[in-house]
N, C-alpha and C positions, 0 to 999 in steps of 0.2 A: 463443108465442115466449118470454114471460117464464118459463113453466114449463121450457122446454128450457135456458134460461140458468141457472135456479136448480138444475136437475139437474146441469149442468156444474160449477157452483160447489161443489155437494156432493161431486162426484167428485174435484175438485181438492183440496178440504179433506181428504178421506180419504187421498189419495195423499201430500199434503204432510205431514200429521200422522204418517203411517207413516215418512216420511223423517226427520222431526224426532225421532221415537223412536229410530231407528237412529243418528242423529248425536249427539243430546244425552244419551241415556240409555245406549245400548249402545256409544257411541264407535266405531261400525262402519258408516259411510255406505256405501250401495250405488250412489249416483250422485255425480258431481262437483258442486262449488259452482255452476258455470256452468249446469248442467242444472237444479239446484234453483232458481236465480234465475229461470230462464225460467218455471218452474211458478208460482213465487210472484208474479212480475210479471203473469202472465196472470190470476191470481186477483184481484190488486189492481185490474186494469183492468176485470174483470167486475163486481166489487163497486161500483166507481165508476159503471159504465154502468147497472147495475140498481138501485143504492142498497140492495142486500141484503147485510148483514153478519151471518152466522149466529153464534150464541154460541160454537161450537167452532172458529171460523175462526182460523188461525194468525196472521192480521193483527192480532188482538187481543193477541198475546203478545209478550214480549221474550225471545228465546233459548228455552231448553228449560224447560218448566214442570213436567216430571215429575222428581221426585227419586229417586235410587237408594236402594234399600232398604239399611239398614245405616248410613247416614249420618244424623247429627243435622241437624235443620232449623236454619237460621240466618236470623233475620229482620233484614233490612238496616235500619240506622238511617236511611239516606237512600235513596230509591228509585234504582235503577240503570237507565239507559236504553240502548237500542241506538243505532245511528247511521243516519241517512238516507244513501242512496248515490246517486252518479251515475256513469254509465259512458261518458260522452263529454265532450270538452272543451266542447262547446256547452252541455251540461247544467250543467257547472261554471260557465261564464261566466254563465248565467242565474241561478244561485244567488247569485253575487257581485253581479250587477246588482240583484237583488231586495233584498239586504241594503243596498246602498249607496244605492238609491233612497229607502229609508225612513230610514236612519240616517247617511247621508253616508259619506265616504271612511273606510276602516277599515284597521287593521293585522291581520294574520292569522298564527297559528302554523301551521307545516307539520311533520308528523311521519309516521313510517312507520305503516301499518296492519298490525299484527302478525297473523299467522295462527296463533293458539294458543288457549289457554283463559283466559278472563277470571278474574282473582283480585282480591279486595279483602282488604287486610290492615289490622288494627286495632292501634293502639299507644296506650298510656296511661302517663303519667309516664315516658316515654322507653323503655318496654319493650314488646316484642311480646306481644300478647294472644291474637289469633285470626286465622284466615283462612277465607274462604268463596268459593264459586263465585257467579256472577251469578244463576243459576237463572232465575226469571221476572221478575226485577227487584225483587221484594218479598221473596221467600224463596229462599235458596240452600242449598247443602250446606256444613256445617262440615268443612273439610279442613285444620284446623290441624296435625294430626300429619303429614299428607302434605307440607304446605308447609315444615314444619320440616326436611325432608330437603334442601331447596334451599340449597346452600352459600353462595350469594351473598346470601341474605336476611339483613339486619341484625336481630339480636335486641334490640339496644339502639340508640337514636338520641339525638342531642343535644336534640331538641325534647321538652319535658316535658308539653305539653298533650295533649288527646285528638286523635288523628289517624287518619283512614281513607284509605288510598291505594289506587289502582286500577292494575293492571298486567296483563301477559299471561304466563302460564306457557308456556315454549317449550323445545323440545329443539333444540340446535344441529345443523346438518346434518352437521358433522364428527363429533359425538358419535353421531348416528344411524347413520352409516356404520360406525363402530367397533363399535357395539352389534350391528348386524346380521351382522357377520363371525362372531360366535360364538353368535348367538341360535338357539334351537331353532325358534322361530317368528318370522321377521323381521317388523319393523314396516312398515306400508305407507308411512307418511309422517310427517313431523315433527309435524304438527298432531295426528293421531290418537295418536301416541306420547306427547305431552305430556298430552292430555286423558285418555287411558287410564291414565296414571301418577298423575295427581292424583285422579281419580275411582276409585281402587282402595283397598279396605280394607286390603290388605297393604302396609304402608309400605316393606317390603323391595323390592317391585316399583318403587315410586316412587323409592327411593334409587338403584337400579341404573341408572335412566335419566338420572341426572345432569342435572337440569333447571336452567334459569335462569328468573328472573322479571324482566321489564323493565317498569318503572313509568312512567306517563305522566300520571296524573291524581290530583287530590285530591278525594275524595268529601265529606269533612267535616274541618274543622279549627277549633280555637278561634281561630286567627289568621286575619285577613282578608287577602285578596290582591286586588290591583288588576288583574293581568294573568295570562295563561297563562305568559308569560315568567317572572314572579315565582314561579309554582307550580313550573315546571320547575327553576329554580335552587334552590328550597327542597328539592325531592326529591333533587337531587344532593348538597346540603349535608348532608342527613341520611343519606347513605350508601347510597341505593337505586340499583340498576343502571338505566340509561336507554338502553342501547345507544349509538349514536354519531351520531344525527341529530336536529336540532331547528333550525328556522329561523323568523325573523320576517320577513314580507314585506308590502309595502303596495301592490302593483299587480298587475293580472291577468296581464300578460305575464310578469313574474318568477315568479309562482306556476305558470303553465303550463310555463315553461322548467324550473323545479326539479322538477316532477312528471315531466316527460319524462326528466330526468337520473336520477331515482330508478328509473324504469321500465327505463332502459337499463342501469343498474348493479346491478339487483337480483340478477342471477345471480352476482355476485361476493360477495354477502353470505353469512354462515354461518348465517343464519336464513331462515325463510319469511316473506315479506310478500306481501300480495295487493293493495296499494294504498297511498294516502297519505291522511292525515286533516288537514282544514283546519278551524281553529277561529278565531272572532273572538277577538282577543287581549284586548280590554277587557271586564272582568267586569261592569261596570255596564251596558254595552250588552247583554251576555248576559242579565242579569237582566230587562231590559226586553223582550227578544225572547221569552224563555221557551221552552216545550216544547209538542210535540204529545202525543198519548196514548202514543207510543212513542219519539219522538226529540227531542233538543234542537234547536231551530230555528237555533241559533248555530254548528252544526258540520255537516260533511258528509264522507263518505268517498268518495274517488275510487277506483274499482276498476279494476285493470289487466285487460288481456286474459287470459282463463283460460289457465293453463299445464297444467291437468290435466282430463281428461274420462274418462268411462267409455264403452266400446264393446264390441262382440262380437269375441271371438277366433275367427277362422275356421279357422286352420291354423298349424302351426309347421313351418318348413323349416329345414334345416341348411346353413350356409355355411362353406366351408373357407377359412381364411386362409393367409398366407405361411408360418406356422410349422407348418401342418398341423392346427391346433386347429379343431374344429368348434364353431361358435357358433349357438345357436338364434335364428331370426328369426321373430317373430310377424307373421302376416298378419291384419290386422284390418279390420272394417267402416270405411270412410273417415270421418274426423272432421276438422273445421276446428279447428285448434289453434295458437295463437300465430302467426296469419297464414299458415299453410300447411295443405295437405290431407295428413293423415297416413294412410298405408296399411300401413306396416310399423314395427315397434318391436323393440328388442333385449331379450334376457335374457342372463345371464352364462354359464350352463352348465346341464346337466341337473339338477344339485343345486338350482340357483336356481328351476327350474320346480317341483320338489317342495316346496321350502321355502315358496315363495309360493302353493302350492296352485293353480297356473295350469292350467286345463283348456280343451281345445278345446270350442267352443260355449258357453263361459261369458262373462259380462261381466267385463271387466278395467279397471283404472285405467291410463291412459296419461299420461305427463308429458313435456312438451317445454319446454326453457328456452333460448330464442333459438336459437343455432346448434348446440346440443347434440343429438345423435341421440336421438329419442324412445325412452323405455324403459317397460317394463311394471312398474308399482309393486306390483301385487298383484291379487287377485281382488275383484270387486265383488259378484257374485252367480252361484251355480251353478244349473243347470237339469237336468231329467231326462236330456237328451241330452248333458250334459257328460261328457267323459272325459279321462283323463290321457294325453298323447301318449307313444308308445313311445320307449324309448331306442334310438338308432341303433346298428346293428351293422356297417354297411357305409358306406364313404365315398360321399356323394351324388354326387361328381364322377367318381371312377375305379373305384368298386366294391370297393376293397381293404377287408379286414377291419380295423376300427378297434381302437385300444388305449386303455386308460384309464390316465392318469398323474395321480395325486393326484385332484383334483376335476374334471379336464377330459378330454375325449375327443379323440383325435388320429388322423389318417390318416398311416400310416408311409411311404407311397409318395412320398417327397420328390422323386424324379427323374421320376416318371411321372404325377403328378397335375396336370392342367392348371390347375386353380384355384390351387393353391399356386404354381406357376411364374409365372403371370400376376401374382398379387398381389406376389410377391417382386420381380419386375422393375418393376412400377409403383411400389412403395415405393423401390426403388433410384434410380429416375429422378425422384422427387418433389422439390419445391422445397427443403426443408430437408435433403435428402440430396445427390445429385449434381447436382440442378437441371438436368436435360436437357429444355430447353424443347421443346414440341411432341410429346414422346413420351408420349402418353396411353394409357389402357388399351385403347382400340379399336385403335390402331396396334400395340400390343404383341401383342394377340391375332392380328392379321394376320401379324405377323412370326413368331410361334410356328407358326402353321398353314403358312405358305409356306416358311420357312427353318429351322424347328425351333430358333429362338432360345429357349434354355431357361435359360441362366445369364447373370449380368451381364456376364461377359467376352465372351459372344457378341455383345453390342451393339457392341463395339469392332472387330469384323470386318466390320461392315456398310459398304456403299458407296452412293453416290448411285444407281448403276445398280440395286442391289437394291431400294431404296425405290421407284423408278419402276415396278417390277413390281406394286406394291400398288394396290388400287382407289383412285381419286380423288387420286393423287399426281402432281404436276407438278414440274418442275425446281427451282423456287424453294423449294417446301415441302420437298422431299427434301434440298436443299443446306443449308437452315436447320437441319434436324435433325442432319445429319452434322456441321455446324459446332458445334452445341451439344454433341454427343457428344465431339468433339475438345476443346472448351473444358473439359469436365468432367474431363479427365485431370489438370488442375492443381487440386487440391482441398485443403481443410483437413482436419486429422485428425478433428475432431469430426463433420464432415459424412460422412466415410468410415465412421466407427464407427456412426453412425446408419443409413447406407445399407445396410450389410451385414445388418442386421435381427436383432440380438440381442434375444431376448425381454425385454420390459419396459425396454429401453434406448431412451428417447425422446431428443428433441433436447436437452432440458435436461441429462439424465443424461450424454449424450455430452460436453457441454461441461464438466461436473464432472470427468469421467474425464481429459480431456486436460490438466487442471491438474496432474495427478499422473504422467502417462505421456508421454514425449516422442516415442514412435513406436508404430506398430501392432504392431511386434515385441515391444516392452516389454509391451504389453497382452496379446498372445498367450501370453507366457511368465509372466504374473503368477501369483502364488500367492494363495490365499484371504486370507492375512494381509495381503498388499499392498493388496488391494481393500477389505477391511473397514475399513481406516484412513480411507477417504474418508467424511466425515461424511454425505454425501448418499446413500450406498449402504448398503443393509442386506444381510442374509443371502440374501434371495431373489435380488436382482440379482447379487450375488457368485457364487452358484451358477449362475445363468444364463450369466454370462460364462465361467466355468470350463468348463461343459458345452459351450458353443458352440464354443470353440476346441479341445476334446477330440475333436470330430467331424471325421473325415477329409474329409467333403464340404465343410465350412466352411473348413477349412485350405486345401484345394485351390482353393476359390473365391477366397480372398484372394490366393493365389499367382498364379492365372490373371489376376487384375485387375492385379497389379503387373507381370506379364509383358506385359500389353496396353499398358503405357506410362503407367499412372497414377502421378503423383508427389504425395506427401502432405506438406503443410506443417503445422507446428504453431505458429502465431503466438501462441498462448496462453502459451507459455513465454517470450515476448519482451515482457513487460509493461513499459509506460512508467509511471514513478511520477508520481502527481499527488496532492498532499496532500488535495485535496477529494474524491477518488474512490477511491484505492487502499485496498483492504481495507474498503471501505464497503458497506453493504447499501442498495441504491437501488430505488425504485419509480417507474415511469412512469405518469402518469395524464392523462386528457384527450387531445385531438387535437393532435399535433405537426404543424407546418407545414413546417419545413425538413428534418426527418429522418423516415424511416419508423420504426415501432417496432423492426423488425429491425436497421436501421442504428444507431439509438441504443443498442440493447442490445449490438451488436458493439463500438461505440466504448467503452462503459462497461466491458465485459469486457477490452478491450485495455489499460485502465488498472488492471485488477485489481479491479474492483468486482463485487459479486454482485447480479444483478438478480432481484427477486422480484415476485410479482403482488399481494401484499396488504401493507397497512401494519400493522405490529406494533410492540411496544416495542423490538424489535431493529433496526428500520429507522433508518438514519442520515440519509437524504436522500430527498426526494420531488421529482421534476421535473414541473412542472405545465404542461400544454398548455391549449388552449382547451376550454371546457365541462367542466372537471373537476368530479367529483361527490363521492361518499361517501369516496373515498380522501383527497382534500384535507381534507375535514371531519375525518376520523380523525387525519390528521397534525397538524392544528391542536389537536385535543383532547389529543393526546399530547405536544404541544410539539416536534414533529420539524421540522427545518429544511426549508423548501421554497424552490425556485428556479424561475424561468421558463425557457422554452426559450432565450431570448436570453442569460440568465446562464449557462446550461449551455454555450452556444456559446462564450462568452468564456473559460470555464474550460478547455475542451478545446483551445482555440487559443492559450492563454497561452504 
């Protein structure tokens, strides 16, 4: 029995070390973190059970122990440790209870667990001296030249003693998105992008990736600190970037509540985080608690549910949307990801398939962030049976020969392609468009099959008697839909613009448009120079609008809708002045109790406010609901005015 367990341990060590080499040395992992953690945890459990820890076991190491050729070795003045982790609230509670049973009630610092590459930077006499990777904790790689390309890194600091600070090299998600637009070889994710940039001998590659480093720890300093709070303030005072989250907490319920808020709001961040780090605030207590062979016993990382996994790509099918664009949909081996079973994921277009080197029968990385549709990030591993999917030449719905326009493939059969027709009608009836309650895709398909309902105007010719001929329709259900269709005849201009389906004109863009055009006719007759004046609209959307209304089919659709009795209002041009709101940029955060988000947004826009989703230096006001998280913290950091929902209510009813 012992021999079989030892054999299993050896096999696990072999597999994990292979993955460590791919991750730390090649910066090219072939499995996701969650899958790696399962293997590692299994090894730890077996080693505990058998009391066998072999010399080459990865449990003896901190991070990657193999240095890349070409880099100088850097021996750390102070050993660097990894972090112990817990993956459930109960494990976190147990850790806190163990600490407080031995040392009494404690204060704790809570910070983001960054998903990047660990960097330590050394300063002496107020000047930057060198930078290195963590390596195995004792020896890392000298990456001074690479780190010098980071624009936010201070080269001089006020503190004149010797200082070694620890941080995380990261590529912002917005920077990654822009980089991949023109990259010959797109980067899989922000973590690999940062690691690959720092651990690259060509500093031009590093520079092009426009990295940041966010600092969070002091490895060595001539000055003594009593708390993590003092260290954090010292880091900021010396000009180091720290992102925007740091809290001191002293009871378990508050810690859990804050971690849940971070988890909920992480998709709004411009960086990758994969958890939160909890540290005992008091340095004297830390010194007393000490370290294990790998971890400080005074800190723990709480890891969130994995957002990324690798799985097999079984097939790619093509889906036709309302504009006729064909979108590739990847059918994958089912995986449990972020609380859901994922069977399908998206790619942008055929060029995206080629750029990411995605092949059928290969393993691919899939990412899901809360309610966002899962997407294929890139390839994890190819096999002998892997092959590139063919480019479609026929529409998968109607069989028409497709056409290529720039980087996308389209079905030109606008009037005869059922998938296009159904998707256009579903979009037209949706909540932020004409808001026709009860008119779902299933009902629209039945209407198309039974009565050849093919254009939005056809909906306004329907009667209760027509709907009663559809399967499972009774009087009340039919009457409710007809009432909702009738109600939609009185609509706002922004809803109408969104409903008719101009490419890339979403709900927000439609609202921006109506601030400059008083009627649908003004928009139809607009010239490019009229549209380009709108700050929120660029060349692409301007061209899309011009081309949309140049199409006879679209002009007839608008005309038919107006003839069907639709009356379009434009309340945006009837703005009420309010000194607190008019021409202000406003952000909503937390849970509102009296208003829905949509209602609050409409009210703010009626006073001429611009509502945005993220807090920046340009934000004038933040309205704070219950359980507000990172946006409130950012507002406080930037000194932006915040008000409660009750104060907002008083302002608008003044």
